[in-house]
N, C-alpha and C positions, 0 to 999 in steps of 0.2 A: 503496499499500499503505498502510494507517495502522497506527499502533503505540502504544500504551499502555502506562506505566509505573503500577501503584498506591504507593499510599505514596513520592507524589516528593515530599513535602518532610521524609521523613524522613531521617538519617544517609546510609545506604545509597542510596535511592532518588535523593537530591541529586546523589551521585557517578556513579551511572549516569545520569541524565537530561543532567549536564553533558557526559558522554562521549560520551553518543549525537549531541550538538549540534555534537560536531566532528565528525562524515561522514555525517550524516542533516539534511535541510532541517528545519527547525523546523514545516513546514506539513503533514508527514510523523510530526510526535509529537504526543501526545496523553499528559495527566495524568490521574490520579482522584487526588483528595485529600479529607478531611474537610472542612479549612477551606479554600476556594477563594482566599480575600484572602491566605493564605500563600504562594498560589503566583504572585502579581500579578507580580513580577519575571519569570517565565519566559512568562507571557501578552504583556507586552510585548515578549518576542523572537518571538513569532508560534508558541509552543505552543499547544494546544487547552487549556483548562483544564476540566476537569467534576468536579463533585460527585459523589463515592460515595466511602460511608461502610459500611463495613463491619458495623455493628451496624444499619442500616436497608437490608437487602438489595432494596426495593424501588428505590432510588439507584442499583445495581448497570446495571439494566436500560439506563438510560440512559446511564452511564457507558460503558455497553462495546458500546454499538450502533454497528455502520458500524465495526468495529475487526478487523485481521484476523490482528495479533500483540501479545499480552497480555505484559506480567510482571507475576505475581505475587508479590509479596515481601511473606514473614511477616510477620504483625503482632504485635505486641508482647501481653502478658498470659498468664493463666495457661491450662493445657492444655484445660479446657472449652472457653473462651473461643474460642481460636484455633481447636478444632476446629471450632465453629459457626460463626464467621466465613470461613473458609477454603473448606469445603465450599458455604456459600451463593453464595461469589464463583464458585466452580467452576459451581455451578447457573447461574449470572446467565451466565456465559460462553458455556454451552451454550444456553442461553436466545436470546442473541444471534448464536449459529453463529460465534462467534472460529472463527479456522483451526489457532491454533498458540498453544498455552498454554507459557510458561516459569516455574520455579516456584523459590524460594530454599529450599531445602529443607536438611539437616543430612546431615553425615557417616557413609554406610553406613549412610544411616533406616532401610531397610526391614527389618534385622537389629539396628537397634543397641538395646541393653537401657537408653541414658541416658534418665534421666526427662525430657528435652524430646523426645525423639523421636514419640510420641503423635500429634501435631498433626501432624506430616510425614508421617507414616504414613497417616493419615486423608485426607491431601491428595495425595498421591500418590496412593490408590487411587481417591480420586474424579476425578481427571484420567483417569486409564486406565480408567473406565467410560464415559468421555463419547464415548471413540474421537477425541478429537479429537487431532493432533499434537500432541508433549509434548516439554521436555526438563527433566528435572530437577535443577536447579545443588545437588550436596551442598555445602553450604558450611562446613567444620572447625572454625576457631574464628579469630575475628575478633582481631589483636592489641592495636584497641582497647579490648576489654573488660578487656585489663591494667593500664588505665592508673591505675586507682586503685590498683593494689599498685606501680605503678612512683613513681607519687607518696611512697606509704610510704617506701619506701627512699629516694628523694631525701632523706627527712627525717630518713634513720637508723635507717630499722626494716629486720631482715632482711626475704629472701623468703620466707613463710611457705606452705606446702601441705601438703595431707595425699593428694597423689596417686600421692604413693611414685615408682615407677620409670615411670610411664605415660607416652606422648609424645601430644606434641598437634602439629597440623600448622599453627602460626600462620599469617598473612598481616593485610597489609594491608587495609584495606576497599577502597580504591581498585582492588586487584586483584582482588577478589571484583565489583567496579562492572562492571570492565573485562572482564571474563568474560558477566557478564552482558549486559552493550551487545553483545558480539560477538556473542552466541547469539537474540538478541531481532532484531538487524538484519541478521543473515549468512545464506548458505545450508547446506544438506544438516544441520540440527540437529534435523531431526525426528525422535522416538523414540530420543532420546538420552538417559544420564546421565552424570551428570561427577562426578565425586570430586575439587574444588577442594581441594588440600591443599599447604601449603608444605611444608618441609624436617623431620621428622618431631625431635622433639626431649624431653628431658627437662626437667623443672624445673631442673635442676643445670644443665643446659647452657645451658638459656634467659639462669638467671640469670649464666652464667659471662661470657656475648654482653654483658647488659646492663651487666655490671661495666665491661667496657673502652668501652663507648660513656659510660659516667656516668664512668672514670677514679678508679673505686673498687672495692675488691672489697666483693663482695656476697654477704654469709653466706644461706645455705638453712637454715632450721629446719624440718624436716619430723617433722611433728604428727601425732596420731591424729585422726577426724572430730569427735571430741568437744572436742578442743583447740584445735581450730581453731574451730571455732564458738565458744569464750567468746575466743579473740585477735580474731575479728572483733567479737564486741560488746564488746568492750575499746576496740576501734579507732572504735568508732562507727557500726558498721554496722546500719542499721535493722534491728530482731527479725526482719519477715516476710522479708527477704531474706536472712535466714542460712540456712535448711534447702535453699534452690535452691542458695546458693553453694557447700552441702556436697555436695548431690550431684551439682555439677560437677565437685568433686574426685574424687568417689568414681568416677564415670562414666570419669573420665581414669587412674584407676587400675586401673578394670578393662578399660582399653585400646580404650575406645569410640570413641576419635579416633584411634588410630593406623592410619591408612589412607593406604599409599604410593601416589602417583599422579601421572602427568606429565600430568593434565589441562589443568592450568595453561597448562602451554606450548602444550599446541595450541589454545587458546582464544585465548590473549593473543598468540601469535608470539614470544615472548619468557619466559627465564624468569621467574620470580616475583621481586617484589621480594627483595634476600637478607636474612636476617633483622637483621644489623648497620646496616645501611641504613633498614632499616625504623624498627629501637629508635628509631636516630640522628633520622629525620621526628619519631616519636610525642614524641621528648625534647624536640624543639625546639620542639614544638607546643605543650606544657603551660607555662601560664602559670606564671613564676618570681615567688615571695613572697620578700618580705625580712624 
């Protein structure tokens, strides 16, 4: 059986591949990457490195050839670009007669009103139309997404949010990676949807745990979207990113990520990493500036 991970040199992809290599022979694993030279370290360990560029669909036919089980990791970019890239990848998987597709989606994707949802809806629908066995890994929110805000708090800023009382199921990328690896390499995951969410928390609850980890009080500043955008601009966030951040806050405020689930435990065979442990790990990995 041959399995392949797309985007294998990205942050999540790297963690998925490293997890797989603990239990799967390197000879059974292939990766599809835009720049094969970035994956030379994997090639040296016996992993087959294939060139596959979501912006050049013709490269995906050879990238996916002979693959039984495929993990499509969602790409970066705007919604329109991602829809095109993902649907092209699914079409290539169908042409290559892949037997199983796992896909990293978004929490409650098919019902979500979040602005991030359309590419995930389109990709899930494209996979369903192929008739290929699938597993949708609906990832809630990466704890690593908050690193910039955590750095701000370390520098003395409050925790700024316009998310109101909306809750988020934060978890480490490593937990999401281990769940994806378990599905790709495991049995019995055909035609499944997994809602992968950590313990649901409000911004205030999150800031309280962060304060305990940092050994300092972390005040929470709840503002409206316009003020949030102004504060982000003042903090040096690039102008083109600010509307995305505001939309994320709105989505959280509207409950888009408030999804109760124990699917993580089912796939990991253990509880998701507790938020205090996870935050401690993140804080310890942030470079300390003097």
